[in-house]
C-alpha positions as CSV (number, residue, x, y, z in Angstrom):
1,M,-0.1,-0.1,0.0
2,E,1.2,3.7,-0.6
3,S,2.4,5.5,2.2
4,Q,-0.2,8.1,3.3
5,A,2.7,10.3,4.7
6,V,3.1,11.9,1.0
7,Y,-0.3,13.6,1.4
8,F,0.7,15.3,3.8
9,K,3.7,16.8,2.8
10,D,3.9,20.5,3.2
11,L,0.1,20.3,4.6
12,F,1.4,21.7,8.1
13,S,4.9,24.0,6.5
14,K,4.8,27.1,7.9
15,N,7.2,28.2,5.1
16,T,5.3,27.6,1.7
17,K,5.5,29.4,-0.9
18,H,2.2,29.9,-1.6
19,N,-0.5,30.3,1.5
20,T,-4.0,29.6,0.0
21,A,-6.6,27.8,1.2
22,E,-5.2,24.6,-1.0
23,Y,-2.5,24.2,2.1
24,A,-5.4,25.0,4.6
25,I,-6.9,21.6,3.6
26,N,-8.4,19.5,6.8
27,P,-6.4,16.2,7.3
28,F,-9.2,14.4,7.9
29,S,-10.7,15.1,4.7
30,V,-7.0,14.4,2.7
31,M,-7.4,10.8,5.0
32,V,-11.1,9.9,3.8
33,R,-10.0,11.3,0.1
34,K,-6.8,8.5,0.3
35,E,-9.1,5.9,1.5
36,V,-11.8,6.3,-1.1
37,A,-9.1,5.6,-4.0
38,D,-7.7,2.6,-2.3
39,H,-11.2,1.1,-2.4
40,I,-11.6,2.3,-5.5
41,R,-8.5,1.2,-7.3
42,S,-8.3,-2.2,-5.0
43,W,-9.3,-5.6,-6.7
44,R,-11.7,-6.6,-4.2
45,F,-13.7,-4.2,-4.3
46,I,-13.9,-4.6,-7.9
47,I,-15.1,-7.9,-7.8
48,L,-17.2,-7.5,-4.9
49,L,-18.6,-4.8,-7.2
50,V,-19.1,-7.2,-10.0
51,L,-20.9,-9.3,-8.1
52,V,-23.1,-6.9,-6.3
53,L,-23.9,-5.8,-9.8
54,L,-24.9,-9.0,-11.3
55,T,-26.7,-9.8,-8.6
56,F,-28.4,-7.1,-8.9
57,L,-29.5,-7.2,-12.7
58,G,-30.7,-10.8,-12.5
59,S,-32.8,-9.8,-9.9
60,M,-34.4,-7.3,-11.9
61,Y,-34.8,-9.2,-14.8
62,V,-36.5,-11.6,-13.1
63,S,-38.8,-8.3,-11.3
64,M,-39.6,-7.6,-15.0
65,E,-40.8,-11.3,-16.2
66,S,-43.0,-11.3,-12.9
67,L,-44.0,-7.6,-13.0
68,R,-47.4,-8.2,-14.5
69,S,-48.4,-10.9,-12.8
70,V,-47.8,-9.4,-9.6
71,V,-49.9,-6.1,-10.5
72,T,-52.9,-7.9,-12.2
73,N,-52.7,-9.7,-8.8
74,A,-56.1,-8.3,-6.7
75,K,-54.9,-10.5,-3.5
76,D,-51.7,-8.3,-3.3
77,P,-52.6,-5.0,-1.5
78,D,-49.3,-4.0,-2.8
79,R,-49.8,-4.4,-5.9
80,L,-49.7,-0.6,-7.7
81,F,-46.6,0.1,-5.9
82,I,-44.3,-0.9,-9.1
83,Y,-40.8,0.1,-8.3
84,L,-41.3,-1.7,-4.6
85,K,-42.2,-4.6,-6.6
86,L,-39.3,-4.5,-8.8
87,L,-36.9,-5.1,-5.8
88,T,-39.0,-7.4,-4.1
89,T,-40.8,-10.0,-6.6
90,S,-39.4,-13.0,-7.5
91,D,-40.6,-16.2,-9.5
92,G,-38.3,-18.7,-7.2
93,T,-35.2,-18.7,-9.4
94,L,-33.7,-15.9,-7.7
95,P,-34.6,-14.2,-4.6
96,G,-35.4,-10.2,-4.4
97,F,-32.4,-7.9,-4.4
98,H,-33.0,-7.1,-0.8
99,V,-32.3,-11.0,0.0
100,F,-28.7,-10.6,-2.0
101,V,-28.5,-7.1,0.0
102,S,-28.4,-9.0,3.4
103,F,-26.2,-11.7,2.4
104,L,-23.9,-9.9,0.3
105,G,-23.7,-6.6,2.4
106,P,-21.7,-8.2,5.4
107,L,-19.2,-9.4,2.7
108,L,-19.0,-6.1,1.5
109,G,-18.2,-4.5,5.2
110,I,-16.2,-7.0,5.9
111,A,-13.7,-6.8,2.6
112,L,-13.5,-3.1,2.9
113,G,-12.3,-3.0,6.8
114,F,-11.0,-5.8,7.9
115,D,-7.1,-5.1,6.7
116,A,-8.2,-1.4,7.6
117,V,-5.3,-1.3,10.5
118,N,-3.1,-4.1,10.8
119,A,-2.5,-3.4,6.9
120,E,-0.9,0.0,7.9
121,Q,1.6,-1.5,10.9
122,N,2.4,-4.7,8.8
123,N,3.6,-2.4,6.0
124,G,5.3,0.3,8.3
125,T,3.0,3.0,7.1
126,L,1.0,3.2,10.4
127,M,4.4,4.7,12.5
128,R,5.2,7.3,9.5
129,L,1.4,8.1,9.2
130,M,1.1,8.3,13.1
131,A,4.2,10.7,13.1
132,Q,2.6,13.6,11.3
133,P,0.1,15.9,13.5
134,V,-3.1,14.0,13.4
135,Y,-5.3,12.5,15.8
136,R,-5.7,8.7,15.8
137,D,-9.2,9.1,16.1
138,N,-9.1,10.9,12.6
139,L,-7.2,7.5,11.4
140,L,-10.3,5.4,12.2
141,L,-12.8,7.8,11.2
142,S,-11.4,8.3,7.6
143,K,-10.9,4.2,7.7
144,F,-14.7,4.3,8.5
145,A,-15.7,7.3,6.3
146,G,-14.0,6.7,3.7
147,A,-15.4,3.0,2.7
148,L,-19.0,4.1,3.9
149,I,-19.0,6.4,1.4
150,V,-17.7,4.3,-1.4
151,V,-20.7,1.9,-0.2
152,G,-23.3,4.6,-0.2
153,V,-22.2,5.4,-3.5
154,L,-22.9,2.2,-4.5
155,F,-26.2,1.6,-3.4
156,L,-27.4,4.8,-4.6
157,S,-26.6,4.4,-8.1
158,L,-28.1,1.2,-7.9
159,G,-31.0,2.7,-6.7
160,L,-31.1,5.2,-9.5
161,L,-30.5,2.5,-12.2
162,M,-33.4,0.5,-10.9
163,I,-35.4,4.1,-10.9
164,G,-34.4,4.5,-14.5
165,G,-34.7,1.1,-15.7
166,G,-38.8,1.1,-13.9
167,M,-39.1,4.2,-15.8
168,I,-38.2,3.2,-19.3
169,A,-39.5,-0.5,-19.0
170,T,-43.1,0.7,-17.6
171,G,-43.6,4.8,-18.2
172,V,-45.4,4.8,-15.0
173,P,-44.4,7.5,-13.0
174,L,-42.6,7.4,-9.7
175,E,-45.1,8.3,-6.5
176,P,-43.1,10.2,-3.9
177,S,-44.0,8.0,-1.2
178,E,-42.0,4.9,-3.4
179,L,-39.4,6.9,-3.5
180,L,-38.9,7.7,0.0
181,R,-39.6,4.0,0.7
182,I,-36.4,3.2,-1.8
183,L,-34.4,6.1,0.0
184,G,-35.1,4.4,3.4
185,F,-34.4,1.3,2.1
186,I,-30.7,2.4,0.8
187,A,-30.2,4.4,4.0
188,L,-30.7,0.9,6.3
189,S,-28.7,-1.4,3.5
190,I,-25.8,1.5,4.2
191,V,-26.4,1.4,7.8
192,Y,-26.4,-2.7,8.0
193,V,-23.2,-2.5,6.1
194,G,-21.6,-0.1,8.4
195,F,-22.3,-2.4,11.2
196,W,-19.9,-5.3,9.4
197,L,-17.6,-2.5,8.2
198,S,-17.0,-1.2,12.1
199,L,-17.0,-5.1,13.5
200,S,-14.0,-5.7,10.4
201,I,-12.1,-2.4,11.2
202,C,-12.2,-3.7,15.4
203,L,-10.8,-6.4,14.3
204,S,-8.2,-5.6,12.2
205,V,-7.2,-3.3,15.8
206,V,-7.5,-6.3,17.8
207,F,-5.4,-9.0,15.9
208,R,-1.9,-7.8,14.2
209,H,-2.7,-10.4,11.1
210,A,-5.5,-9.8,7.9
211,A,-5.7,-13.0,7.7
212,T,-7.2,-13.8,11.2
213,S,-9.3,-10.5,11.2
214,A,-10.7,-11.6,7.8
215,I,-11.6,-15.6,9.1
216,T,-13.0,-13.8,12.7
217,A,-15.3,-11.7,10.7
218,I,-16.8,-14.3,8.4
219,G,-17.1,-16.9,11.2
220,I,-19.1,-14.1,12.9
221,W,-21.3,-13.7,9.9
222,L,-21.5,-17.1,9.4
223,F,-23.1,-17.8,12.9
224,F,-25.3,-15.2,12.8
225,T,-26.1,-16.4,9.2
226,V,-26.1,-20.2,10.1
227,F,-26.5,-21.2,13.4
228,Y,-27.9,-18.6,15.5
229,N,-31.3,-19.5,13.9
230,I,-30.6,-23.0,14.9
231,I,-29.6,-22.1,18.2
232,V,-32.2,-20.0,19.1
233,N,-35.0,-22.5,17.9
234,L,-33.4,-25.4,20.0
235,L,-33.5,-23.0,22.9
236,V,-37.0,-22.1,22.7
237,T,-38.1,-25.5,21.1
238,S,-36.3,-26.7,25.0
239,M,-38.0,-24.0,27.4
240,A,-41.7,-24.1,25.6
241,P,-44.3,-27.0,26.8
242,D,-46.0,-29.4,24.4
243,P,-47.7,-27.4,21.8
244,S,-51.1,-29.2,22.1
245,N,-51.7,-28.2,25.6
246,M,-49.9,-24.4,25.3
247,L,-52.9,-21.8,26.0
248,P,-53.1,-18.9,23.2
249,D,-51.2,-16.7,25.7
250,E,-48.4,-18.5,26.7
251,A,-47.5,-19.4,22.4
252,L,-48.1,-15.9,21.9
253,S,-45.5,-14.9,24.7
254,Y,-43.0,-17.6,23.6
255,N,-43.1,-16.3,20.1
256,K,-42.7,-13.2,21.6
257,L,-39.6,-14.5,22.9
258,F,-37.9,-16.1,20.2
259,L,-38.5,-12.8,17.8
260,N,-36.8,-10.9,20.6
261,L,-33.7,-13.0,21.0
262,M,-33.7,-13.2,16.7
263,R,-33.5,-9.5,16.8
264,I,-30.4,-9.9,18.6
265,S,-29.2,-10.9,14.6
266,P,-27.9,-7.6,12.6
267,G,-29.5,-9.6,9.9
268,Q,-32.9,-10.2,11.7
269,L,-32.9,-6.2,12.3
270,Y,-32.0,-5.8,8.9
271,T,-34.8,-7.7,7.3
272,D,-37.6,-6.6,9.7
273,G,-36.4,-3.3,8.5
274,V,-36.5,-3.6,4.6
275,T,-39.5,-6.2,4.9
276,T,-41.6,-2.8,6.6
277,L,-40.2,-0.6,4.1
278,L,-40.6,-2.2,1.2
279,M,-44.1,-3.8,1.8
280,P,-46.1,-1.1,3.1
281,S,-49.3,-3.4,3.7
282,V,-46.8,-4.8,6.9
283,R,-48.6,-3.3,9.6
284,S,-46.8,-5.3,12.4
285,L,-43.4,-7.1,12.7
286,G,-44.5,-9.5,15.8
287,P,-47.5,-11.5,16.6
288,L,-50.7,-10.0,16.7
289,T,-54.1,-10.9,18.7
290,I,-57.4,-11.4,17.2
291,E,-58.3,-8.1,18.9
292,Q,-55.6,-6.3,17.8
293,M,-56.9,-7.3,14.0
294,A,-60.3,-6.4,15.0
295,G,-61.5,-3.7,12.4
296,A,-58.4,-3.3,11.0
297,I,-58.7,-2.5,7.2
298,P,-56.6,-4.6,4.9
299,A,-54.7,-1.3,3.6
300,P,-51.0,-0.1,2.8
301,L,-49.5,1.9,5.8
302,T,-48.6,5.4,5.3
303,V,-44.4,6.5,4.5
304,K,-44.6,8.0,8.0
305,E,-46.4,4.7,10.1
306,S,-44.4,2.6,8.3
307,F,-40.9,4.3,9.5
308,M,-42.4,4.6,13.1
309,I,-42.2,0.8,12.9
310,V,-39.1,0.3,11.5
311,W,-37.3,3.0,13.7
312,P,-36.1,0.3,16.2
313,Q,-34.5,-2.0,14.5
314,V,-32.6,1.5,12.6
315,T,-31.2,2.2,16.1
316,G,-30.5,-1.2,17.1
317,L,-28.2,-1.7,13.9
318,I,-26.7,2.5,14.9
319,A,-26.2,1.5,18.3
320,A,-23.9,-1.9,17.6
321,T,-22.2,0.5,15.4
322,V,-21.3,2.6,17.9
323,V,-20.3,0.5,19.9
324,C,-18.1,-1.3,17.9
325,F,-16.5,2.2,17.0
326,A,-16.3,3.0,20.7
327,L,-14.6,-0.5,21.2
328,T,-11.9,0.4,18.2
329,Y,-11.3,3.7,19.4
330,Y,-10.4,2.1,23.4
331,L,-8.3,-0.7,21.9
332,F,-6.5,1.9,19.7
333,M,-5.8,4.3,21.8
334,R,-4.1,2.3,24.0
335,R,-2.1,0.3,21.1
336,E,2.0,0.8,21.1
337,I,2.3,2.1,16.9
338,R,6.1,1.5,16.8
339,S,5.6,-2.5,17.9
């Protein structure tokens, strides 16, 4: 990796010939631009970009092919939200794009952050960078912000590509409510990837070798993706009595317990949030009683109501990201750079 110290040349010097705004650039912005440039030029990001783009095009093709049958389905309360259907419709051959994001998003965050700090130290550039008058927290923030900018531009571009392709294919104008829901989906996807990015940067501080931090991050992702659901199912099943002898209130309490345990997983929080935003007819993310459903009109919710339902999931992902970043900051501040 190219030494970042060269980007700080003459930045803090008082003897420069040109005392202009060019030499008064904030060091943090210089570091962020350097991180963005490194990610864009890296082969791992190009490979992941191609993979995400292929899954996006495949999902959009399947959605376009199934769109006519979905729109004419009178039993579907969301059939008139054409642009939301482009993100959620599937014919069974390929899942919707939001399912691919829940699977590929963690890999994207891990790939951009697993060697953020330990690679700098192994290459000898970290000590030279810290010799400049910059703060350690600026280094961590630049690593996080640079990768998150790249991810944000990627998802925003895919969202605009989907909207443009839908307008060309269908000729239907985009409703403001659909635009807000799509933007909410993009923002939630960025927050979801940001959690895994923050976790991978934390592991890059904890472990000296990049391979160790990458394997650990992938192991955590596999645990929450594959094994956590099995563990929660076994735990709740062992605690619950025989279903034939279970009262309705007991069944409801155990269902709530199962959902609360599942929401410890970041993937479940993201899935709940995306389902609520992209499917306006979803009125609740938990079990509902007959009394609660009495008198309910099967109509789509407004954008404000959907955002109110999804807000706990968003705050949960943001809180987990902040905790990971705070732990990263604590460990990095106590770390000896010269070792």
